[in-house]
C-alpha positions in Angstrom: 64.1 71.3 132.1 63.9 68.4 134.6 65.6 65.1 133.9 63.3 62.2 135.0 65.3 59.1 134.0 68.3 57.9 132.0 69.4 54.5 130.8 72.8 54.3 129.2 75.0 51.6 127.6 78.6 51.9 126.3 79.1 48.7 124.3 82.7 49.7 123.3 83.9 50.2 126.9 81.6 47.5 128.2 79.9 49.4 131.0 76.2 50.1 131.6 74.0 52.5 133.7 70.8 50.7 134.5 67.6 52.8 134.3 68.1 55.6 136.8 65.3 57.8 138.1 66.0 61.3 139.2 64.0 63.6 141.5 64.1 67.4 141.7 67.0 67.3 144.1 69.5 64.4 143.9 72.6 63.8 146.0 74.6 60.8 144.6 76.6 59.1 147.3 78.8 56.0 147.5 82.3 54.9 147.9 85.0 55.9 145.4 85.0 54.0 142.1 81.3 53.1 142.0 80.5 55.4 139.1 79.2 58.7 140.5 81.3 60.7 138.1 80.4 58.4 135.2 76.7 59.4 135.7 77.5 63.1 135.4 79.7 62.4 132.3 76.8 60.5 130.7 74.6 63.6 131.1 77.4 65.8 129.7 77.7 63.6 126.6 74.0 63.6 126.0 73.9 67.4 126.2 76.8 67.7 123.9 75.1 65.6 121.2 71.9 67.6 121.7 73.5 70.9 121.2 76.5 70.4 118.8 77.8 68.1 116.1 81.3 67.7 117.7 81.3 64.2 119.1 82.2 60.6 118.4 79.6 58.0 119.4 80.9 54.5 119.1 78.7 51.7 120.5 76.7 54.2 122.6 73.0 53.7 123.4 70.7 55.7 125.6 67.2 56.5 126.6 66.5 59.8 128.4 63.1 61.1 129.6 62.7 64.7 130.7 60.2 67.5 131.1 60.5 70.9 129.5 57.8 73.7 129.3 55.2 71.3 130.7 55.8 68.7 128.0 57.4 65.3 128.7 59.8 64.0 126.1 61.8 60.8 125.5 64.9 60.6 123.3 66.4 57.3 122.3 69.7 56.9 120.4 71.9 54.0 119.3 75.2 54.3 117.4 77.1 51.7 115.6 80.1 49.8 117.0 83.1 49.9 114.6 84.5 46.5 113.8 88.2 45.9 114.6 89.2 45.2 111.0 87.7 48.6 110.0 89.9 50.3 112.5 92.9 48.7 111.1 92.0 49.8 107.5 91.2 53.4 108.4 92.9 55.8 110.6 89.7 57.7 111.4 86.2 56.2 111.2 83.2 58.3 112.1 80.4 56.1 113.5 76.8 56.2 112.3 73.6 56.6 114.3 71.7 53.4 113.5 68.5 54.2 115.5 67.0 57.4 117.0 63.6 58.4 118.2 62.3 61.7 119.6 58.9 61.2 121.3 56.5 63.6 123.0 55.1 61.5 125.9 52.5 64.1 126.8 50.8 64.1 123.4 51.9 60.5 122.5 53.4 61.9 119.3 56.5 60.5 117.6 58.2 63.7 116.5 61.0 61.9 114.6 62.3 58.4 114.1 65.0 56.8 112.0 66.7 53.5 111.5 69.0 52.1 108.9 66.6 52.5 106.0 63.8 54.7 107.3 63.6 58.4 108.4 60.3 59.9 109.5 60.0 63.5 110.7 56.6 64.7 111.9 54.9 62.0 109.9 56.8 62.8 106.7 59.2 60.4 105.0 62.7 62.0 104.9 65.6 60.9 102.7 67.2 58.1 104.9 70.7 58.9 103.7 70.5 62.3 105.5 73.7 62.7 107.5 73.8 59.5 109.6 76.6 60.9 111.8 74.6 63.7 113.3 71.6 63.6 115.7 68.1 64.6 114.7 68.3 67.4 117.3 71.1 69.2 115.5 70.0 68.3 112.0 66.6 70.0 112.6 67.6 72.5 115.2 65.9 75.3 113.3 62.5 73.6 113.4 60.3 74.9 116.2 59.6 71.7 118.1 63.2 70.5 117.9 64.5 73.9 118.8 62.5 73.8 122.0 64.1 70.5 122.9 67.6 71.8 122.1 66.9 74.7 124.5 66.1 72.2 127.2 69.5 70.7 127.0 71.1 74.1 126.8 69.7 74.7 130.3 71.9 72.0 131.8 74.8 73.7 133.6 77.9 71.9 134.7 79.5 73.7 137.6 83.1 72.6 136.6 86.1 74.1 138.4 87.8 76.3 135.8 91.5 77.2 136.2 91.4 79.8 139.0 94.5 81.5 137.7 93.4 81.9 134.1 92.0 85.1 132.6 89.4 85.4 129.9 90.5 87.1 126.7 88.6 88.4 123.7 89.3 90.6 120.7 86.6 93.2 121.0 85.1 95.2 123.9 82.1 93.7 125.6 79.1 96.0 125.9 75.4 95.4 126.0 72.4 97.8 126.4 70.7 97.4 129.7 68.6 94.2 129.9 66.6 92.6 132.6 68.2 90.3 135.1 66.0 87.4 133.7 67.2 88.2 130.2 70.8 88.4 131.3 70.6 85.0 132.9 69.2 83.4 129.7 71.7 85.2 127.5 74.7 83.9 129.5 73.4 80.5 130.6 76.4 78.8 129.0 78.8 81.7 129.2 82.1 81.7 131.0 82.1 82.5 134.7 84.0 85.7 134.3 81.6 87.0 131.7 78.7 86.3 134.0 80.4 88.1 136.8 81.4 91.0 134.7 77.8 91.7 133.6 76.5 91.3 137.1 79.0 93.9 138.2 78.1 96.2 135.3 74.3 96.1 135.3 73.3 94.5 138.6 75.9 95.4 141.2 73.4 94.6 144.0 73.3 91.0 142.8 77.1 90.7 142.8 77.2 92.4 146.2 75.0 89.5 147.6 77.5 87.0 146.3 80.4 89.0 147.7 78.8 89.1 151.1 78.8 85.3 151.1 82.5 85.2 150.2 83.3 87.8 152.9 81.4 85.8 155.5 83.4 82.7 154.6 86.7 84.4 154.2 86.8 87.1 156.9 90.1 88.6 155.7 88.5 89.6 152.4 87.1 93.1 152.1 86.0 93.2 148.5 86.1 91.4 145.1 85.7 92.9 141.6 85.9 91.9 138.0 88.5 93.9 136.1 88.4 94.6 132.3 91.8 95.5 130.8 93.0 96.3 127.3 96.5 95.9 125.9 98.3 97.7 123.1 96.8 95.4 120.4 93.3 96.2 121.6 92.9 92.8 123.1 90.6 92.7 126.2 90.9 90.5 129.3 88.7 89.8 132.3 90.0 88.7 135.6 89.0 88.7 139.3 90.8 90.8 141.8 90.3 90.9 145.5 91.2 93.2 148.4 92.0 92.1 151.9 91.2 94.2 155.0 93.8 96.8 156.1 95.5 96.9 152.6 95.2 99.5 149.9 96.0 97.4 146.8 94.0 94.9 144.8 95.5 91.4 144.7 95.6 89.6 141.4 93.6 86.5 140.5 96.6 84.1 140.6 96.8 84.6 144.4 93.2 83.5 144.9 93.0 80.1 146.6 91.3 77.2 144.9 88.8 77.1 147.7 87.8 80.7 147.4 87.5 80.4 143.6 85.5 77.2 143.8 83.1 78.9 146.3 82.8 82.0 144.1 82.2 79.8 141.0 79.3 77.9 142.6 77.7 81.1 143.9 77.9 82.9 140.5 76.8 79.8 138.5 73.8 79.1 140.7 72.8 82.7 141.1 72.9 83.2 137.3 71.0 80.0 136.5 67.5 80.7 135.1 64.6 79.0 136.8 64.1 75.5 135.3 67.8 74.9 134.8 69.6 71.7 135.8 72.8 72.1 137.9 75.3 69.3 137.8 78.1 69.4 140.4 80.6 66.5 140.5 82.4 66.0 143.8 80.9 69.1 145.4 83.5 69.1 148.3 86.5 69.4 146.0 88.9 72.2 147.1 86.4 73.4 149.8 87.4 73.8 153.4 84.9 72.8 156.0 84.3 76.5 156.7 82.8 76.9 153.2 80.5 74.0 153.3 77.7 75.1 155.7 76.9 78.4 153.8 77.2 76.7 150.4 74.9 73.9 151.3 72.4 76.4 152.7 72.7 78.5 149.6 72.0 75.5 147.3 69.1 74.3 149.3 67.6 77.9 149.1 67.7 77.6 145.3 66.3 74.1 145.2 62.7 75.0 144.5 63.7 76.8 141.2 66.4 74.4 139.9 67.0 70.7 139.6 70.3 69.6 141.3 72.3 66.5 140.6 75.3 66.5 143.0 77.9 63.9 143.8 79.7 63.7 147.2 81.1 61.4 149.7 81.9 64.0 152.4 80.2 63.4 155.7 79.2 67.1 156.2 77.5 67.3 152.8 75.6 64.1 153.2 74.6 65.0 156.8 73.2 68.3 155.9 71.2 67.6 152.8 67.8 65.9 153.4 68.2 62.2 153.5 65.2 61.7 151.2 67.4 63.1 148.3 70.2 60.6 148.8 70.8 58.2 145.8 73.2 55.4 146.7 75.4 54.5 143.7 76.8 51.0 143.5 78.5 48.9 140.8 78.4 45.2 140.1 81.3 44.5 137.7 80.5 46.8 134.7 76.9 47.6 135.7 76.2 50.8 137.6 72.9 51.3 139.4 71.3 53.6 142.0 69.1 52.9 145.1 66.9 55.7 146.4 67.3 56.3 150.1 63.7 55.3 150.8 64.4 51.9 149.3 67.4 51.2 151.6 66.1 48.9 154.4 68.7 50.1 156.9 67.4 53.7 157.0 64.8 54.3 159.6 62.4 57.2 159.4 62.7 57.9 163.2 66.4 58.5 163.3 68.3 61.9 163.1 70.3 63.0 160.1 73.5 61.9 161.8 72.1 58.5 162.7 70.9 58.1 159.2 74.4 58.8 157.9 75.8 56.2 160.2 73.1 53.7 159.0 73.9 54.6 155.4 77.7 54.0 155.6 77.1 50.8 157.5 74.5 49.5 155.1 75.6 46.5 153.0 75.0 48.3 149.7 77.3 51.1 150.8 80.1 48.9 152.2 80.0 46.6 149.2 79.6 49.4 146.7 81.8 47.6 144.1 81.0 43.9 143.6 
């Protein structure tokens, strides 16, 4: 999947994302409070609606265009805004989807469209009373065309920072027959980090060794890292990381792993395990990272850029300075309206300048300095 553009309106909270175009690699920059995180949250909400029926959409409206398996799609959705008197009468009101359209822009075919009184699916008239609280994508997720679109949204990976001190528990032993690395990545695209790491260690130790070498180069005191599977008396199983420092004979438990080391390990595993064509979303890339981690992680991400779409937010000078300036997207906000300027459209940026000089030009540009109007 590759996201091409998004337009989003939240009529309940009164904020709006103007039509935003994305490239294959996108670094969202801007001062704090302009709406960088809001943009990643918009993508997360859209993916949630596309892949599950656990959500509440009140006064939400969007239009997203994306490419998947060489087809270009557009998905529009609008949900009702609950009136204040209805909220007083009812403790819990589930909002309805009042308009929705799924369109194949490549073939110019309207796959599905519904409004208050009409519901068309693949040129057939459907009962308009069919669950108005649930999206077309989950209502018809078993249908081949819609299933393909759902899989597109399943390929969006949010590299969130999990609790580095938590362990993953489950009630039965995890065991798979040997599968190819490509199949493994598809199987666990949405799986927990520890599960991904465990199966890398079990079936593809050379792949995990590559990741460990990155960690060792960034944290020289570390000699080795492993994923440990344990079982208690009730036959409950747990996964956790352990690491070994040089000149010691014991393995150190996960709760002594620093947040910076865990964050680095998390990014390396998530990106390494992402199938080609995935979308990687990283909000505030520099969080918990020391400056010693940034060069190798930036280089690692750029090495994977040809196979994956990246949407990253950052305001750290090192990150911005070392990611091609053509990928910069300057986020700004005027009252309740968030918008993005592409670097090539910022007059202050000159093609002849160095990366560092472009960064200076960026932070001195009027749009950056006046990011919130």
